[in-house]
LUMLUMRO-787544 format. One record per residue (C-alpha): residue number from 1; residue in three letters; y, x, z. Coordinates in Angstrom, 2 decimals, m for minus. Layout:
BEGIN
R  resi  resn        Y        X        Z
R   NUM   ala        Y        X        Z
...
END
This chain:
BEGIN
R  resi  resn        Y        X        Z
R     1   unk   181.41   111.54  m217.86
R     2   unk   180.74   111.10  m214.13
R     3   unk   181.11   107.33  m214.48
R     4   unk   178.54   107.42  m217.27
R     5   unk   176.00   109.20  m215.08
R     6   unk   176.20   106.82  m212.10
R     7   unk   174.29   103.94  m213.75
R     8   unk   171.52   106.36  m214.78
R     9   unk   171.15   107.64  m211.18
R    10   unk   170.95   104.08  m209.84
R    11   unk   168.36   103.26  m212.47
R    12   unk   166.15   106.28  m211.55
R    13   unk   166.20   105.59  m207.75
R    14   unk   164.24   102.34  m207.93
R    15   unk   161.67   104.03  m210.22
R    16   unk   161.20   106.84  m207.65
R    17   unk   160.88   104.31  m204.80
R    18   unk   158.44   102.26  m206.82
R    19   unk   156.34   105.32  m207.58
R    20   unk   156.34   106.37  m203.89
R    21   unk   155.34   102.87  m202.84
R    22   unk   152.58   102.82  m205.45
R    23   unk   151.19   106.17  m204.18
R    24   unk   151.15   104.97  m200.55
R    25   unk   149.57   101.73  m201.62
R    26   unk   146.80   103.52  m203.51
R    27   unk   146.27   105.92  m200.57
R    28   unk   146.00   103.01  m198.15
R    29   unk   143.55   101.21  m200.46
R    30   unk   141.41   104.33  m200.84
R    31   unk   141.05   104.95  m197.14
R    32   unk   140.50   101.25  m196.45
R    33   unk   137.71   101.23  m199.08
R    34   unk   136.27   104.44  m197.59
R    35   unk   136.28   102.98  m194.09
R    36   unk   134.53    99.80  m195.30
R    37   unk   131.98   101.88  m197.19
R    38   unk   131.20   104.14  m194.23
R    39   unk   131.09   101.21  m191.84
R    40   unk   128.77    99.26  m194.11
R    41   unk   126.51   102.26  m194.50
R    42   unk   126.32   102.76  m190.69
R    43   unk   125.56    99.06  m190.19
R    44   unk   122.89    99.18  m192.93
R    45   unk   121.26   102.29  m191.39
R    46   unk   121.31   100.80  m187.91
R    47   unk   119.92    97.45  m189.14
R    48   unk   117.20    99.11  m191.20
R    49   unk   116.24   101.27  m188.24
R    50   unk   116.19    98.25  m185.93
R    51   unk   114.05    96.11  m188.25
R    52   unk   111.58    98.98  m188.68
R    53   unk   111.33    99.82  m184.99
R    54   unk   111.63    96.37  m183.45
R    55   unk   108.70    94.22  m184.58
R    56   unk   107.97    92.41  m181.34
R    57   unk   107.73    88.99  m183.00
R    58   unk   105.06    90.30  m185.38
R    59   unk   103.16    91.84  m182.49
R    60   unk   103.31    88.66  m180.42
R    61   unk   102.18    86.50  m183.36
R    62   unk    99.25    88.77  m184.10
R    63   unk    98.14    88.84  m180.43
R    64   unk    98.51    85.10  m179.94
R    65   unk    96.63    84.37  m183.14
R    66   unk    93.65    86.37  m181.83
R    67   unk    93.92    84.72  m178.40
R    68   unk    93.96    81.18  m179.83
R    69   unk    90.89    81.99  m181.92
R    70   unk    89.10    83.13  m178.74
R    71   unk    88.78    86.74  m179.90
R    72   unk    90.71    88.26  m176.93
R    73   unk    91.69    87.21  m173.48
R    74   unk    93.63    88.65  m170.53
R    75   unk    95.77    87.84  m167.56
R    76   unk    98.97    87.71  m169.66
R    77   unk    97.64    85.68  m172.61
R    78   unk    98.39    82.17  m171.34
R    79   unk   101.90    83.12  m170.24
R    80   unk   102.63    84.83  m173.58
R    81   unk   101.08    82.35  m175.97
R    82   unk   101.03    78.93  m174.31
R    83   unk   103.49    78.69  m171.40
R    84   unk   106.18    81.00  m172.89
R    85   unk   106.88    82.41  m169.41
R    86   unk   106.32    86.00  m170.62
R    87   unk   109.55    86.73  m172.56
R    88   unk   110.28    89.70  m174.82
R    89   unk   113.87    90.77  m174.27
R    90   unk   115.65    93.95  m175.39
R    91   unk   113.90    96.21  m177.88
R    92   unk   113.36    99.75  m176.59
R    93   unk   110.94   100.97  m179.28
R    94   unk   111.09   104.57  m180.48
R    95   unk   108.11   104.32  m182.89
R    96   unk   107.23   101.42  m185.23
R    97   unk   103.57   101.35  m184.21
R    98   unk   104.34   101.42  m180.47
R    99   unk   106.47    98.38  m179.64
R   100   unk   108.32    98.53  m176.29
R   101   unk   110.48    95.70  m174.90
R   102   unk   112.12    94.94  m171.65
R   103   unk   111.29    91.41  m170.58
R   104   unk   110.54    88.99  m167.79
R   105   unk   107.39    87.28  m166.57
R   106   unk   108.42    84.44  m164.39
R   107   unk   110.42    86.07  m161.57
R   108   unk   109.24    89.55  m162.42
R   109   unk   111.05    92.04  m164.58
R   110   unk   108.75    94.20  m166.67
R   111   unk   108.26    96.41  m169.66
R   112   unk   106.08    95.01  m172.42
R   113   unk   104.17    97.38  m174.66
R   114   unk   102.36    96.27  m177.79
R   115   unk   100.48    98.31  m180.43
R   116   unk   100.98    97.74  m184.17
R   117   unk    98.24    98.41  m186.73
R   118   unk   100.12   100.71  m189.04
R   119   unk   100.36   104.41  m188.35
R   120   unk   102.88   105.37  m191.04
R   121   unk   102.33   109.15  m191.01
R   122   unk    99.93   111.85  m189.87
R   123   unk   100.11   112.16  m186.07
R   124   unk    97.83   113.63  m183.46
R   125   unk    98.18   110.38  m181.53
R   126   unk    96.44   108.68  m184.42
R   127   unk    93.56   111.15  m184.05
R   128   unk    93.27   110.45  m180.33
R   129   unk    93.90   106.72  m180.54
R   130   unk    91.99   105.12  m183.46
R   131   unk    94.14   102.11  m184.26
R   132   unk    91.93   100.51  m186.93
R   133   unk    89.19    99.88  m184.39
R   134   unk    91.44    98.56  m181.64
R   135   unk    93.60    96.34  m183.82
R   136   unk    90.67    94.37  m185.19
R   137   unk    89.19    93.72  m181.73
R   138   unk    85.72    93.82  m183.16
R   139   unk    84.08    95.73  m180.24
R   140   unk    82.01    94.92  m178.35
R   141   unk    80.19    92.66  m180.81
R   142   unk    78.87    89.19  m180.01
R   143   unk    75.61    89.43  m178.07
R   144   unk    76.48    92.68  m176.31
R   145   unk    75.27    92.59  m172.71
R   146   unk    77.50    93.57  m169.77
R   147   unk    75.21    96.61  m169.14
R   148   unk    75.59    97.71  m172.74
R   149   unk    79.38    97.34  m172.45
R   150   unk    79.34    99.49  m169.32
R   151   unk    77.46   102.18  m171.30
R   152   unk    80.06   101.95  m174.06
R   153   unk    82.87   102.42  m171.52
R   154   unk    81.10   105.40  m169.88
R   155   unk    80.51   107.09  m173.23
R   156   unk    84.12   106.62  m174.29
R   157   unk    85.51   107.90  m171.00
R   158   unk    83.25   110.94  m171.23
R   159   unk    84.79   111.69  m174.66
R   160   unk    88.30   111.21  m173.29
R   161   unk    88.25   113.03  m169.91
R   162   unk    85.06   115.05  m170.10
R   163   unk    81.70   114.93  m168.28
R   164   unk    82.93   114.43  m164.73
R   165   unk    80.75   113.98  m161.70
R   166   unk    82.70   110.89  m160.71
R   167   unk    82.83   109.32  m164.18
R   168   unk    81.04   106.23  m162.89
R   169   unk    83.93   105.62  m160.46
R   170   unk    86.45   105.71  m163.28
R   171   unk    84.28   103.29  m165.28
R   172   unk    84.27   100.95  m162.28
R   173   unk    88.07   101.00  m162.20
R   174   unk    88.22   100.16  m165.90
R   175   unk    85.77    97.30  m165.52
R   176   unk    87.78    96.01  m162.57
R   177   unk    90.85    95.81  m164.81
R   178   unk    88.77    94.18  m167.58
R   179   unk    87.89    91.25  m165.30
R   180   unk    91.32    89.70  m165.85
R   181   unk    90.69    86.38  m164.04
R   182   unk    88.83    88.12  m161.16
R   183   unk    85.83    85.79  m161.33
R   184   unk    83.37    88.64  m161.01
R   185   unk    82.28    88.44  m164.66
R   186   unk    83.55    90.01  m167.86
R   187   unk    83.67    87.66  m170.85
R   188   unk    83.38    88.90  m174.43
R   189   unk    87.05    88.26  m175.08
R   190   unk    88.08    90.16  m171.90
R   191   unk    85.76    93.01  m172.90
R   192   unk    87.40    93.24  m176.35
R   193   unk    90.87    93.42  m174.81
R   194   unk    89.90    96.10  m172.31
R   195   unk    88.06    98.12  m174.95
R   196   unk    91.19    98.16  m177.12
R   197   unk    93.31    99.17  m174.14
R   198   unk    91.22   102.13  m172.99
R   199   unk    91.68   103.72  m176.42
R   200   unk    95.34   104.22  m175.37
R   201   unk    96.16   107.34  m173.38
R   202   unk    99.05   105.69  m171.58
R   203   unk    96.92   102.76  m170.37
R   204   unk    94.11   105.11  m169.32
R   205   unk    96.58   107.16  m167.28
R   206   unk    97.87   103.95  m165.60
R   207   unk    94.27   103.18  m164.54
R   208   unk    93.60   106.74  m163.37
R   209   unk    96.79   106.91  m161.29
R   210   unk    96.98   103.24  m160.22
R   211   unk    96.83   104.16  m156.53
R   212   unk    99.53   106.78  m156.83
R   213   unk   103.23   105.99  m156.48
R   214   unk   104.54   107.69  m159.61
R   215   unk   103.16   105.37  m162.28
R   216   unk   104.49   101.82  m162.79
R   217   unk   102.15    99.09  m161.59
R   218   unk   100.11    97.31  m164.31
R   219   unk   101.05    93.63  m164.20
R   220   unk    98.78    92.18  m166.92
R   221   unk    97.52    92.39  m170.49
R   222   unk    96.46    90.43  m173.54
R   223   unk    94.59    92.26  m176.25
R   224   unk    96.25    95.69  m176.49
R   225   unk    99.59    94.26  m175.30
R   226   unk   100.22    95.11  m171.67
R   227   unk   102.97    94.64  m169.09
R   228   unk   104.04    97.14  m166.46
R   229   unk   106.71    96.93  m163.75
R   230   unk   110.21    97.90  m164.82
R   231   unk   111.72   101.15  m163.56
R   232   unk   115.26   100.31  m162.43
R   233   unk   116.94   103.64  m163.25
R   234   unk   116.03   105.40  m166.46
R   235   unk   116.25   107.98  m167.96
R   236   unk   116.02   110.55  m165.16
R   237   unk   119.43   111.87  m166.22
R   238   unk   121.67   111.97  m169.25
R   239   unk   124.27   109.74  m170.88
R   240   unk   124.01   108.08  m174.23
R   241   unk   126.72   108.81  m176.75
R   242   unk   127.33   107.59  m180.35
R   243   unk   125.66   109.91  m182.82
R   244   unk   129.00   110.80  m184.42
R   245   unk   130.25   112.17  m181.10
R   246   unk   126.98   114.04  m180.55
R   247   unk   127.70   116.11  m183.68
R   248   unk   130.99   117.44  m182.33
R   249   unk   130.10   118.20  m178.71
R   250   unk   128.98   121.79  m177.95
R   251   unk   125.47   122.12  m176.49
R   252   unk   126.73   123.62  m173.22
R   253   unk   129.22   120.84  m172.60
R   254   unk   126.56   118.26  m173.57
R   255   unk   124.18   119.60  m170.88
R   256   unk   126.96   119.43  m168.31
R   257   unk   127.81   115.87  m169.32
R   258   unk   124.18   114.83  m168.73
R   259   unk   124.60   115.71  m165.05
R   260   unk   127.83   113.81  m164.50
R   261   unk   126.20   110.49  m163.59
R   262   unk   123.39   111.49  m161.25
R   263   unk   122.59   110.72  m157.57
R   264   unk   123.68   113.01  m154.71
R   265   unk   121.87   116.31  m154.53
R   266   unk   119.50   115.38  m151.61
R   267   unk   118.43   112.33  m153.61
R   268   unk   117.91   114.43  m156.71
R   269   unk   115.76   116.74  m154.60
R   270   unk   113.59   113.80  m153.51
R   271   unk   113.19   112.62  m157.11
R   272   unk   112.29   116.18  m158.15
R   273   unk   109.59   116.39  m155.45
R   274   unk   108.15   113.25  m157.05
R   275   unk   107.93   114.95  m160.46
R   276   unk   106.22   117.99  m158.84
R   277   unk   103.74   115.62  m157.17
R   278   unk   103.03   113.96  m160.50
R   279   unk   102.27   117.36  m162.02
R   280   unk    99.90   117.94  m159.12
R   281   unk    98.21   114.58  m159.74
R   282   unk    97.48   115.18  m163.40
R   283   unk    96.54   118.89  m163.01
R   284   unk    92.83   118.89  m162.12
R   285   unk    93.20   115.38  m160.66
R   286   unk    90.49   113.04  m159.42
R   287   unk    89.49   112.05  m162.98
R   288   unk    90.07   115.26  m164.92
R   289   unk    93.16   117.01  m166.21
R   290   unk    95.94   115.54  m168.35
R   291   unk    98.47   117.50  m170.43
R   292   unk   102.15   116.50  m170.29
R   293   unk   103.31   117.08  m173.89
R   294   unk   106.86   115.85  m173.57
R   295   unk   108.39   116.48  m170.17
R   296   unk   111.90   115.36  m171.13
R   297   unk   114.26   113.39  m168.90
R   298   unk   113.84   110.35  m171.15
R   299   unk   110.21   109.96  m170.04
R   300   unk   111.02   109.45  m166.36
R   301   unk   113.14   107.29  m164.11
R   302   unk   113.39   106.37  m160.42
R   303   unk   113.53   103.41  m158.06
R   304   unk   116.17   102.22  m155.60
R   305   unk   114.49   104.44  m152.98
R   306   unk   114.70   107.42  m155.34
R   307   unk   110.97   107.66  m155.96
R   308   unk   110.10   109.10  m159.34
R   309   unk   108.31   106.86  m161.90
R   310   unk   106.87   107.62  m165.29
R   311   unk   108.68   105.55  m167.94
R   312   unk   106.86   106.78  m171.07
R   313   unk   103.39   108.27  m170.74
R   314   unk   102.73   108.15  m174.47
R   315   unk   102.57   111.97  m174.63
R   316   unk   100.49   112.51  m171.46
R   317   unk    97.01   113.05  m172.88
R   318   unk    93.56   113.88  m171.47
R   319   unk    92.96   117.60  m171.76
R   320   unk    89.35   117.14  m172.93
R   321   unk    90.42   114.90  m175.84
R   322   unk    93.26   117.27  m176.73
R   323   unk    90.94   120.25  m176.82
R   324   unk    88.43   118.46  m178.99
R   325   unk    91.07   117.60  m181.61
R   326   unk    92.62   121.09  m181.54
R   327   unk    89.21   122.69  m181.94
R   328   unk    88.85   121.04  m185.34
R   329   unk    92.38   121.51  m186.55
R   330   unk    92.97   124.04  m189.37
R   331   unk    95.98   126.34  m189.09
R   332   unk    97.83   129.19  m190.75
R   333   unk   100.34   129.91  m187.95
R   334   unk   100.82   128.92  m184.30
R   335   unk   103.34   126.32  m185.46
R   336   unk   100.38   124.28  m186.91
R   337   unk    98.88   124.00  m183.40
R   338   unk   101.38   121.74  m181.64
R   339   unk   101.27   118.20  m180.30
R   340   unk   104.22   116.24  m178.99
R   341   unk   107.25   118.35  m178.11
R   342   unk   105.62   121.31  m176.41
R   343   unk   101.82   121.21  m176.13
R   344   unk   101.34   124.40  m178.15
R   345   unk    98.19   126.47  m178.59
R   346   unk    97.70   129.55  m180.73
R   347   unk    96.12   129.93  m184.18
R   348   unk    92.94   132.00  m184.40
R   349   unk    93.58   133.69  m187.77
R   350   unk    89.97   134.89  m188.09
R   351   unk    88.74   131.29  m188.16
R   352   unk    91.97   129.52  m189.21
R   353   unk    91.36   127.10  m186.35
R   354   unk    93.61   126.27  m183.41
R   355   unk    92.56   127.52  m179.99
R   356   unk    92.22   124.96  m177.18
R   357   unk    94.29   126.42  m174.33
R   358   unk    97.97   125.47  m174.14
R   359   unk   100.41   128.39  m173.80
R   360   unk   102.59   126.65  m171.15
R   361   unk   101.25   124.64  m168.21
R   362   unk   102.67   121.30  m167.15
R   363   unk   104.51   122.82  m164.19
R   364   unk   106.54   125.26  m166.34
R   365   unk   107.70   122.39  m168.55
R   366   unk   108.58   120.21  m165.56
R   367   unk   110.66   123.08  m164.04
R   368   unk   112.49   123.46  m167.35
R   369   unk   113.49   119.81  m167.18
R   370   unk   114.54   120.11  m163.51
R   371   unk   116.55   123.33  m163.79
R   372   unk   119.97   121.96  m164.69
R   373   unk   119.30   118.77  m162.73
R   374   unk   118.62   120.59  m159.46
R   375   unk   121.06   123.48  m159.80
R   376   unk   124.01   121.20  m160.56
R   377   unk   125.65   120.55  m157.19
R   378   unk   123.01   122.43  m155.18
R   379   unk   124.12   123.51  m151.69
R   380   unk   125.24   127.15  m151.56
R   381   unk   122.69   128.08  m148.86
R   382   unk   119.76   127.06  m151.09
R   383   unk   121.00   127.63  m154.60
R   384   unk   120.08   131.30  m155.02
R   385   unk   116.48   130.89  m153.78
R   386   unk   116.10   127.62  m155.76
R   387   unk   117.25   129.28  m158.97
R   388   unk   114.86   132.18  m158.38
R   389   unk   111.87   129.89  m157.87
R   390   unk   112.75   127.67  m160.84
R   391   unk   112.91   130.62  m163.22
R   392   unk   109.62   131.95  m161.87
R   393   unk   108.14   128.51  m162.47
R   394   unk   109.51   128.31  m166.05
R   395   unk   107.98   131.74  m166.78
R   396   unk   104.39   130.51  m165.99
R   397   unk   101.90   131.02  m168.82
R   398   unk    98.92   128.83  m169.54
R   399   unk    96.08   131.18  m170.40
R   400   unk    96.07   133.84  m167.64
R   401   unk    93.39   134.67  m165.12
R   402   unk    95.63   134.02  m162.12
R   403   unk    97.29   130.90  m163.60
R   404   unk    95.80   128.38  m161.16
R   405   unk    96.67   130.47  m158.13
R   406   unk   100.20   131.12  m159.35
R   407   unk   100.57   127.45  m160.27
R   408   unk    99.62   126.28  m156.79
R   409   unk   101.77   128.89  m155.05
R   410   unk   104.92   128.13  m157.01
R   411   unk   104.39   124.39  m156.76
R   412   unk   103.99   124.53  m153.00
R   413   unk   106.96   126.88  m152.56
R   414   unk   109.27   124.59  m154.56
R   415   unk   108.16   121.44  m152.72
R   416   unk   108.57   123.19  m149.33
R   417   unk   112.02   124.54  m150.21
R   418   unk   113.29   121.14  m151.31
R   419   unk   111.66   119.19  m148.53
R   420   unk   112.99   121.50  m145.78
R   421   unk   116.51   121.02  m147.14
R   422   unk   116.41   117.24  m147.13
R   423   unk   113.85   116.28  m144.46
R   424   unk   116.48   115.85  m141.73
R   425   unk   118.74   113.65  m143.92
R   426   unk   118.56   109.90  m144.47
R   427   unk   118.07   110.58  m148.23
R   428   unk   114.47   111.73  m147.54
R   429   unk   113.38   108.20  m146.62
END
């Protein structure tokens, strides 16, 4: 009987092994297929995002077509369209209609910014920056005199920054930039380029703050494409991680990780003083007030000497233009009255219109960005006072009677505290 069973056992064993092997094989094939599918999906999403965001070739072709037809002109046109010495390198764009590339212009490294015609969705930027007019380069029209063009510039600047006593000085700065070849005259094609550019808040800010150290130097332009100097170290702080990792890292740990690769504390203090000085420059500055509507670390960088520089001024807007748009915006709740990340006003429910005064001033938002940056690694003898002043700064409100006095007091106290701590060190130079 036992002998009769042995062949049956030997027959069943290969069947079991074969079934086990088949199961493992199918499991391996399933996970291999799943990995290929997920990988392909990630590649597709990344490629689709890249092709939508990075349209530098289209932008260059459109600009050079206008240049070769004599519609526009500027100091960068010949290098971009004829000599090929202005080169678009790595794509840095975050929005399809605002193309940003690192690049080189001869021996200079720069950032090239180019505007695309399409505004794919409703955006307050579109309200403040009318792309249809600028993209067609149809203003000023043929036969417009230089005096008439100056009047156009003055009128536009008045709309943007308000009716300032020194508006004529700002117009002179704009016209100086418009004279690209510095021959003392403004041609029609140069006027069209400069008219397109002054529609852009970021370009206007570069003109307003061109003598200050915290905005990158304007190197040249062609149409509404322009080149600024490259900021060597950007963003201000933070490390970039794959999005899959971002999902699994707790917020507290993520904030700590952002501070791991930063300069020494005295150098961070010097950079922070630069940001406070920038807030001072745009708050009731020489040519009106500007609102900083996204004061995140990604918008700033610094040089080899640890001087702060603005990297992205797309969300720094003239207060007068902001208020004009908000005044006409309908609302149901306060959430309807926001621009950028944090330029928030309130909703007047009696009129269902947004009010014009922001609830948080620029300084409060800047201090929020600097809090973790400055407190991480702060010397023990200054940490307690620094933390106290930063929290007082973050608590500032926009629409109070004493706001300007409190703003100035806290700003000066913070700058003094930081400067006293580093003024005797080599890092202050």
